[in-house]
C-alpha positions in Angstrom: -61.4 15.8 15.2 -59.5 19.0 16.2 -59.4 17.5 19.9 -58.1 14.0 18.6 -55.4 15.8 16.5 -54.2 17.9 19.6 -54.3 14.8 21.8 -52.0 13.0 19.2 -49.5 15.9 18.7 -49.3 16.1 22.7 -48.2 12.4 22.5 -45.7 12.9 20.1 -44.0 15.7 21.9 -43.9 13.8 24.9 -42.7 10.6 23.7 -41.4 10.8 20.0 -39.2 13.9 20.4 -37.9 13.5 24.1 -34.3 13.3 24.8 -33.0 10.2 26.6 -32.2 10.4 30.3 -28.7 11.9 31.2 -26.2 9.2 32.5 -26.2 9.7 36.4 -23.0 11.5 37.5 -22.2 8.9 40.2 -22.4 6.1 37.7 -20.5 7.1 34.5 -21.3 4.8 31.7 -18.4 2.3 31.3 -15.8 3.0 28.5 -16.1 0.8 25.3 -13.8 -2.0 25.6 -10.9 -2.3 22.9 -11.1 -5.6 21.2 -7.5 -6.9 20.7 -6.3 -8.0 17.5 -5.2 -11.6 17.3 -1.7 -11.1 17.3 -2.0 -8.6 20.2 -3.2 -11.5 22.5 0.1 -13.3 22.2 2.4 -10.2 21.9 4.7 -9.6 25.1 8.2 -8.3 24.8 10.5 -11.2 25.6 13.2 -10.7 28.4 16.1 -11.3 26.1 15.1 -8.4 23.9 14.5 -5.8 26.7 17.2 -3.2 27.1 19.8 -4.0 29.9 23.0 -2.6 31.4 25.0 -4.1 28.5 23.6 -1.6 26.0 26.5 0.8 27.2 29.1 -1.7 26.3 27.3 -2.1 22.8 27.5 1.7 22.3 31.2 1.8 23.3 32.0 -0.7 20.5 29.7 1.2 18.0 31.5 4.4 18.8 35.0 2.6 18.2 33.7 1.6 14.6 34.5 3.4 11.3 31.4 4.0 9.1 32.8 1.3 6.7 32.8 -1.3 9.7 29.3 -0.2 10.5 28.3 -0.5 6.6 29.5 -3.9 6.3 28.2 -5.2 9.7 24.6 -4.7 8.6 25.1 -7.0 5.6 24.3 -10.7 5.5 26.6 -11.6 2.3 24.5 -14.4 0.2 27.2 -16.5 -0.8 26.0 -18.2 -3.8 29.6 -18.8 -4.7 31.3 -20.3 -1.5 34.5 -18.6 -2.3 33.1 -15.2 -1.7 32.8 -16.2 1.8 36.4 -15.6 2.7 36.6 -12.1 1.0 33.5 -11.1 3.1 34.6 -12.2 6.1 38.0 -10.1 5.7 35.9 -7.2 5.0 34.2 -7.5 8.4 30.8 -8.5 7.1 28.0 -9.0 9.7 27.3 -12.4 8.4 27.2 -14.9 5.9 24.5 -17.1 4.3 25.8 -20.5 3.2 24.4 -22.6 0.4 24.5 -26.3 -0.4 27.5 -25.8 -2.6 29.4 -25.0 0.5 28.5 -28.2 2.2 28.5 -30.8 -0.8 32.2 -31.4 -1.2 32.9 -31.5 2.9 32.0 -33.5 5.8 31.1 -32.5 9.1 34.7 -32.2 10.2 35.8 -30.1 7.2 32.8 -27.9 7.1 33.3 -27.0 10.8 37.0 -26.4 10.2 36.3 -24.0 7.3 33.7 -22.0 8.9 36.0 -21.8 12.1 38.6 -20.5 9.6 36.3 -18.0 8.2 35.2 -16.8 11.6 38.9 -16.0 12.5 39.3 -13.8 9.5 36.5 -11.7 10.8 36.9 -8.4 12.9 33.7 -9.2 14.7 32.2 -12.8 14.9 29.9 -13.2 12.1 26.4 -14.5 12.0 26.8 -17.8 10.0 23.4 -19.0 8.4 21.7 -21.5 6.3 18.4 -22.6 5.4 17.9 -26.0 7.0 14.1 -25.8 7.1 13.5 -29.7 6.3 11.6 -30.9 3.4 12.0 -29.2 0.2 14.5 -26.6 1.5 17.5 -28.3 2.6 21.5 -27.0 2.3 23.1 -29.6 4.6 21.3 -32.9 5.5 20.6 -33.4 1.7 24.2 -34.9 1.8 24.7 -38.3 3.8 28.0 -37.0 5.0 25.9 -35.1 7.6 22.9 -37.2 8.1 21.9 -40.5 6.7 18.4 -39.1 5.7 17.4 -35.6 4.9 15.4 -33.9 7.6 11.8 -34.2 6.9 9.5 -31.0 6.6 8.0 -30.2 10.1 4.5 -31.2 8.7 5.9 -34.5 7.5 7.5 -35.0 11.1 4.1 -34.2 12.8 2.5 -36.8 10.4 4.7 -39.5 11.4 4.6 -38.9 15.2 2.9 -35.6 16.3 4.4 -33.0 18.4 7.1 -35.0 20.1 8.7 -36.0 16.8 8.6 -32.5 15.7 10.4 -31.1 18.6 12.9 -34.1 18.2 13.8 -33.2 14.6 14.1 -29.6 15.3 16.4 -30.5 18.4 18.6 -32.6 16.2 18.5 -29.9 13.5 19.9 -27.4 15.9 22.5 -29.6 17.4 23.8 -30.3 13.8 24.2 -26.7 12.8 25.8 -25.8 16.0 28.2 -28.7 15.6 29.4 -27.2 12.4 29.5 -23.6 13.7 26.5 -22.5 11.9 24.7 -20.0 14.5 21.7 -19.1 12.6 18.9 -21.1 10.7 16.9 -19.2 8.5 13.7 -20.7 10.0 11.2 -21.4 10.9 8.7 -20.8 8.0 5.9 -18.9 9.5 3.8 -18.3 6.2 0.2 -19.9 6.2 -0.5 -21.0 2.6 -4.3 -20.6 1.6 -4.5 -23.9 0.0 -2.3 -26.9 -1.0 -1.7 -25.3 -4.4 0.1 -22.3 -3.2 3.7 -22.0 -4.1 4.7 -21.7 -0.2 2.6 -24.9 0.8 5.0 -27.4 0.9 7.3 -25.1 3.2 4.3 -24.6 5.6 3.6 -26.4 8.6 0.0 -26.1 8.2 -2.7 -24.1 6.4 -4.0 -23.4 10.1 -2.7 -20.1 11.5 -2.9 -21.5 15.1 -1.2 -24.8 14.3 1.6 -22.7 12.5 1.8 -20.5 15.5 2.2 -23.4 17.7 5.1 -24.9 15.6 6.7 -21.3 15.1 7.0 -20.9 19.2 8.4 -24.5 19.5 11.0 -24.2 16.9 12.1 -20.8 18.3 12.1 -22.2 21.7 14.3 -25.3 20.6 17.0 -23.1 18.8 17.1 -20.8 21.6 18.2 -23.6 24.2 20.7 -24.9 21.7 22.3 -21.4 21.1 21.0 -21.1 17.5 19.5 -18.1 16.2 16.0 -18.5 14.6 14.5 -16.1 12.0 10.8 -16.2 11.4 10.1 -15.8 7.5 8.6 -14.5 5.3 6.8 -11.5 6.9 4.0 -10.5 6.6 3.1 -13.7 5.0 3.1 -15.3 1.5 -0.5 -16.7 1.6 -1.5 -17.6 -1.8 1.3 -15.6 -3.7 3.8 -16.6 -6.5 7.5 -17.5 -6.1 9.2 -14.3 -5.7 12.4 -15.9 -6.6 11.3 -15.5 -10.1 8.3 -13.6 -10.2 6.8 -10.2 -8.8 3.8 -10.7 -6.6 0.9 -8.6 -5.5 -1.3 -9.4 -2.6 -4.5 -7.7 -2.6 -5.9 -9.0 0.6 -7.3 -6.6 3.4 -5.3 -6.0 6.5 -7.9 -7.7 8.7 -7.0 -11.0 6.9 -3.3 -10.6 7.8 -4.3 -9.7 11.3 -6.7 -12.7 12.0 -4.5 -15.3 9.9 -0.9 -14.5 8.5 0.7 -12.5 11.3 -0.5 -14.9 14.1 2.4 -17.2 13.7 4.8 -14.1 13.7 3.5 -13.0 16.6 4.0 -16.3 18.4 7.7 -16.4 17.2 8.2 -13.0 18.4 6.8 -14.0 21.9 9.1 -16.9 21.7 12.1 -14.9 21.4 13.3 -15.2 17.6 16.3 -12.9 17.0 15.2 -11.8 13.5 12.3 -11.5 11.2 12.8 -12.0 7.3 10.8 -9.6 5.2 9.5 -11.1 2.0 9.3 -9.4 -1.5 5.9 -9.4 -2.1 3.9 -6.3 -2.6 1.2 -6.3 -0.1 -1.2 -3.6 -0.9 -2.9 -3.1 2.5 0.4 -1.7 3.5 2.1 -0.3 0.4 0.7 -0.6 -2.9 3.9 0.3 -4.7 6.8 -1.3 -3.1 7.9 -5.0 -2.3 7.2 -5.6 1.5 11.2 -5.7 1.9 11.6 -2.1 0.6 8.5 -0.7 2.2 8.7 1.5 5.4 5.1 1.0 6.2 5.6 -2.7 6.6 8.5 -2.2 9.0 6.7 0.2 10.7 4.0 -2.1 11.4 6.4 -4.9 12.5 8.4 -2.4 14.8 5.6 -0.4 16.5 2.2 -2.4 16.1 3.8 -5.9 16.8 6.5 -4.6 19.3 9.4 -6.5 17.5 12.6 -5.0 18.8 15.1 -7.7 17.0 16.5 -7.7 13.7 14.6 -6.9 10.5 16.2 -8.7 7.8 15.4 -8.7 4.1 15.2 -11.9 1.9 17.7 -12.2 -0.6 17.9 -8.9 -2.9 19.1 -11.2 -5.6 15.6 -12.3 -6.2 13.6 -11.1 -9.2 10.7 -9.8 -7.0 13.3 -7.2 -5.4 14.6 -6.3 -8.9 17.3 -9.3 -9.2 20.0 -6.9 -7.6 20.4 -5.3 -11.1 21.6 -2.3 -9.0 22.8 -3.7 -5.6 23.6 -0.4 -4.3 20.4 1.4 -5.1 18.8 -1.7 -3.6 20.9 -1.6 -0.4 20.0 2.1 0.3 16.5 1.5 -0.4 16.3 -1.4 2.0 17.9 0.6 4.9 15.8 3.6 4.3 12.7 1.0 4.4 13.8 0.1 8.1 15.9 -3.0 7.6 18.7 -3.7 10.0 20.4 -6.1 7.8 20.5 -6.7 4.1 20.8 -10.1 2.5 22.7 -9.4 -0.8 25.5 -11.1 -3.1 27.1 -8.0 -4.2 28.3 -6.8 -0.6 31.0 -4.7 -1.6 28.6 -2.4 -3.8 26.0 -2.4 -1.2 28.4 -1.4 1.5 29.8 1.4 -0.7 26.3 2.7 -1.6 25.7 2.9 2.3 28.7 4.6 3.1 27.9 7.3 0.1 24.4 7.8 1.3 25.2 8.3 5.1 28.0 10.9 3.7 25.3 12.8 1.7 22.8 12.7 4.4 20.4 10.3 2.8 20.8 7.7 5.4 20.8 9.1 9.2 23.8 7.5 10.8 22.1 7.3 14.0 19.6 4.9 12.6 22.5 2.9 11.0 23.9 2.7 14.4 20.6 1.3 15.9 20.8 -1.2 13.3 24.2 -2.3 14.5 23.1 -2.1 17.8 20.3 -4.7 17.2 22.6 -6.7 15.4 25.5 -7.1 18.1 22.8 -7.7 20.7 21.6 -10.7 18.6 25.3 -11.8 18.3 25.8 -11.4 22.0 22.8 -13.6 22.8 24.1 -16.2 20.7 27.2 -16.4 22.7 29.4 -14.4 20.1 32.2 -12.2 21.7 31.5 -8.8 20.2 34.4 -6.7 21.9 
């Protein structure tokens, strides 16, 4: 019995407690391969967004600007009342957003003439934007003076004739906007709804992220060819959330779901060269549990640093309920700048600009960061053929 025990003990020492052999010094173990996230597979900085020698010219322009001019340059005036567009232009606003009430009483000729007149008032040519998504969101083609039938949604265009029809519609859309003097379309919608019951579903191309990515790249490419600015929206993706125009919305989904699904169309739009990304007002817990995405620094840091986006980061309209309803335009504007936005969409642009100026003077906002935002905006304008001298 004693002999058997000793034999078993020896076997245990020999095999059970022995260390694994050390790897050969001449053949080291290969490093563990990093698995790329889905968005990393298609992210690559587009040529149009890389620094170039013209950067010096932009800084000369920025150095000549007053603080007030810089403050107005980072604002996209939300002109729900079209009469405010003239005042915004005369104050040196960076851009204006026009709605259906601007176009309904005009035709192609008179709309183009009025937009040209507004541009003449501007100190620096403006970004003139609108939402002409197709389907449920139309500012222009809803009126027969501009098109015999409203533009269909991209999803409906695809159902009618596949990718060829989708591309044809987007080309016609871009041509119409450019002919009117509208140089930015607040599109494409890059959201991926979870189901047909979701608020954002009618505006989505598909519930499949890959199909949405293909559409986003197509639309951005078509717009670039036409000289029309593209804005990918609503980062980091609506998913199944409620309408932030009228409700606050909280998204508790994990980051992995965003990276595998929601962010994929935005990555495709960035690779295709979209000039701006619009940030939603959803509270997205995996980034920031307390602030709407539009006012969250972690969200902006992720887009800028993890997704390599070096274009213009733009808020959704700060008059929307989920952003506080713009009850205090000045505070909202300052919070938006501190979060990392380059451009702020807001209707009370005078209060917003005044608050930004005060925040810079008091040291709350670093003027160097303001300058970088102006730089991105001027670069975008130049890419659209606007003379920013």
